[in-house]
DRENPA-3360 file (N, C-alpha, C; in nm, 2 decimals, always signed):
BEGIN
1 = MDRKEVGR = -0.97/-0.70/-0.05/-0.85/-0.65/+0.01/-0.87/-0.63/+0.16 ~ -0.79/-0.69/+0.24/-0.79/-0.68/+0.38/-0.72/-0.56/+0.42 ~ -0.79/-0.46/+0.49/-0.73/-0.33/+0.52/-0.61/-0.35/+0.61 ~ -0.61/-0.44/+0.71/-0.50/-0.46/+0.80/-0.38/-0.51/+0.73 ~ -0.40/-0.60/+0.64/-0.28/-0.66/+0.56/-0.23/-0.55/+0.47 ~ -0.31/-0.48/+0.41/-0.26/-0.37/+0.32/-0.19/-0.27/+0.40 ~ -0.23/-0.23/+0.52/-0.16/-0.14/+0.61/-0.03/-0.19/+0.65 ~ -0.02/-0.32/+0.68/+0.11/-0.38/+0.71/+0.21/-0.37/+0.59;
9 = RIRSWIVD = +0.15/-0.39/+0.47/+0.23/-0.38/+0.35/+0.29/-0.24/+0.33 ~ +0.20/-0.14/+0.35/+0.24/+0.00/+0.33/+0.35/+0.03/+0.44 ~ +0.33/-0.01/+0.56/+0.42/+0.02/+0.67/+0.56/-0.04/+0.63 ~ +0.56/-0.16/+0.58/+0.68/-0.23/+0.54/+0.75/-0.16/+0.43 ~ +0.68/-0.11/+0.33/+0.74/-0.03/+0.23/+0.80/+0.10/+0.28 ~ +0.73/+0.16/+0.37/+0.79/+0.28/+0.43/+0.92/+0.26/+0.50 ~ +0.92/+0.15/+0.58/+1.04/+0.12/+0.66/+1.15/+0.08/+0.56 ~ +1.12/+0.01/+0.46/+1.22/-0.03/+0.36/+1.28/+0.09/+0.28;
17 = SGKSQEQV = +1.19/+0.20/+0.27/+1.24/+0.32/+0.20/+1.33/+0.40/+0.28 ~ +1.33/+0.38/+0.41/+1.42/+0.46/+0.50/+1.36/+0.60/+0.53 ~ +1.24/+0.62/+0.49/+1.18/+0.75/+0.51/+1.08/+0.75/+0.63 ~ +1.05/+0.86/+0.68/+0.94/+0.87/+0.78/+0.81/+0.87/+0.72 ~ +0.71/+0.83/+0.80/+0.57/+0.83/+0.75/+0.53/+0.98/+0.71 ~ +0.57/+1.08/+0.79/+0.54/+1.21/+0.75/+0.60/+1.25/+0.62 ~ +0.73/+1.21/+0.60/+0.80/+1.24/+0.47/+0.72/+1.18/+0.35 ~ +0.69/+1.05/+0.37/+0.62/+0.98/+0.26/+0.48/+1.05/+0.23;
25 = AEEMGVSF = +0.41/+1.08/+0.33/+0.28/+1.15/+0.31/+0.30/+1.28/+0.24 ~ +0.40/+1.36/+0.28/+0.42/+1.49/+0.21/+0.46/+1.47/+0.06 ~ +0.55/+1.37/+0.04/+0.59/+1.35/-0.10/+0.48/+1.29/-0.19 ~ +0.39/+1.21/-0.13/+0.28/+1.16/-0.20/+0.16/+1.26/-0.22 ~ +0.17/+1.37/-0.14/+0.06/+1.47/-0.15/-0.06/+1.43/-0.08 ~ -0.05/+1.35/+0.03/-0.17/+1.32/+0.11/-0.14/+1.36/+0.25 ~ -0.25/+1.37/+0.33/-0.23/+1.41/+0.47/-0.17/+1.30/+0.55 ~ -0.09/+1.34/+0.65/-0.03/+1.24/+0.74/-0.14/+1.15/+0.80;
33 = GALKSWIY = -0.25/+1.22/+0.84/-0.36/+1.15/+0.90/-0.42/+1.04/+0.81 ~ -0.43/+1.07/+0.68/-0.48/+0.97/+0.58/-0.39/+0.85/+0.57 ~ -0.26/+0.88/+0.56/-0.16/+0.77/+0.55/-0.16/+0.69/+0.67 ~ -0.17/+0.75/+0.79/-0.17/+0.68/+0.92/-0.30/+0.59/+0.92 ~ -0.41/+0.64/+0.88/-0.54/+0.56/+0.88/-0.53/+0.44/+0.79 ~ -0.46/+0.45/+0.68/-0.44/+0.34/+0.59/-0.35/+0.24/+0.65 ~ -0.24/+0.28/+0.71/-0.14/+0.19/+0.78/-0.21/+0.11/+0.89 ~ -0.30/+0.18/+0.97/-0.36/+0.11/+1.08/-0.49/+0.04/+1.04;
41 = GNRTISLD = -0.53/+0.04/+0.91/-0.64/-0.03/+0.86/-0.77/+0.04/+0.91 ~ -0.77/+0.16/+0.95/-0.89/+0.23/+0.99/-0.97/+0.30/+0.88 ~ -0.91/+0.30/+0.76/-0.97/+0.37/+0.65/-0.95/+0.29/+0.53 ~ -1.05/+0.27/+0.45/-1.04/+0.20/+0.32/-0.97/+0.28/+0.22 ~ -0.89/+0.22/+0.14/-0.81/+0.29/+0.04/-0.89/+0.28/-0.09 ~ -0.91/+0.39/-0.16/-0.98/+0.39/-0.29/-0.88/+0.34/-0.39 ~ -0.93/+0.31/-0.51/-0.85/+0.26/-0.62/-0.75/+0.36/-0.66 ~ -0.79/+0.49/-0.67/-0.70/+0.60/-0.70/-0.58/+0.61/-0.60;
49 = QAVLIANY = -0.62/+0.60/-0.47/-0.52/+0.61/-0.37/-0.42/+0.49/-0.37 ~ -0.48/+0.37/-0.40/-0.40/+0.25/-0.40/-0.30/+0.26/-0.52 ~ -0.34/+0.31/-0.63/-0.25/+0.33/-0.75/-0.14/+0.43/-0.71 ~ -0.18/+0.54/-0.64/-0.08/+0.64/-0.60/+0.02/+0.58/-0.51 ~ -0.02/+0.50/-0.41/+0.08/+0.43/-0.32/+0.17/+0.33/-0.40 ~ +0.11/+0.25/-0.48/+0.19/+0.15/-0.56/+0.29/+0.22/-0.65 ~ +0.24/+0.33/-0.71/+0.33/+0.40/-0.80/+0.44/+0.47/-0.72 ~ +0.41/+0.53/-0.61/+0.51/+0.59/-0.53/+0.62/+0.50/-0.49;
57 = FQKPLDEL = +0.59/+0.38/-0.45/+0.69/+0.28/-0.41/+0.74/+0.19/-0.52 ~ +0.69/+0.22/-0.64/+0.73/+0.15/-0.76/+0.70/+0.00/-0.74 ~ +0.58/-0.04/-0.70/+0.54/-0.17/-0.67/+0.42/-0.20/-0.75 ~ +0.39/-0.33/-0.79/+0.27/-0.36/-0.86/+0.15/-0.35/-0.77 ~ +0.04/-0.31/-0.82/-0.09/-0.29/-0.74/-0.13/-0.42/-0.68 ~ -0.11/-0.53/-0.75/-0.14/-0.66/-0.69/-0.06/-0.69/-0.56 ~ +0.06/-0.64/-0.55/+0.14/-0.66/-0.43/+0.08/-0.58/-0.31 ~ +0.03/-0.46/-0.34/-0.03/-0.38/-0.24/-0.16/-0.45/-0.19;
65 = ACRRRAKD = -0.23/-0.51/-0.28/-0.36/-0.58/-0.25/-0.33/-0.72/-0.19 ~ -0.20/-0.75/-0.18/-0.16/-0.88/-0.12/-0.21/-1.00/-0.20 ~ -0.21/-0.98/-0.33/-0.25/-1.08/-0.43/-0.13/-1.12/-0.51 ~ -0.13/-1.25/-0.55/-0.03/-1.30/-0.64/-0.08/-1.27/-0.78 ~ +0.01/-1.25/-0.87/-0.02/-1.23/-1.01/-0.07/-1.36/-1.07 ~ -0.15/-1.36/-1.17/-0.21/-1.48/-1.23/-0.10/-1.57/-1.28 ~ +0.01/-1.52/-1.34/+0.12/-1.61/-1.39/+0.19/-1.69/-1.27 ~ +0.18/-1.63/-1.15/+0.24/-1.69/-1.04/+0.15/-1.80/-0.97;
73 = MAIVS = +0.02/-1.80/-1.00/-0.07/-1.88/-0.94/-0.09/-2.01/-1.01 ~ -0.10/-2.12/-0.94/-0.12/-2.25/-1.00/-0.26/-2.26/-1.05 ~ -0.28/-2.33/-1.16/-0.41/-2.35/-1.21/-0.47/-2.47/-1.14 ~ -0.59/-2.45/-1.09/-0.66/-2.56/-1.02/-0.77/-2.61/-1.10 ~ -0.78/-2.74/-1.13/-0.89/-2.78/-1.21/-0.99/-2.86/-1.13;
% end
């Protein structure tokens, strides 16, 4: 998982939600500093934190990790 790309994805989801970063952090139960560190790619996100973020935005974990799901990927032989 590329931290910068994950951060861009989180930022995009926050913008799409119409909420502030502070509001999202509070609703997720994380510090604003932690959320900001994830957004700017300064801090690695643990699996538990990634699941929390994906669940909060009702998105698949693969989308946060910037991965396509196996069914969407072409099989290369």
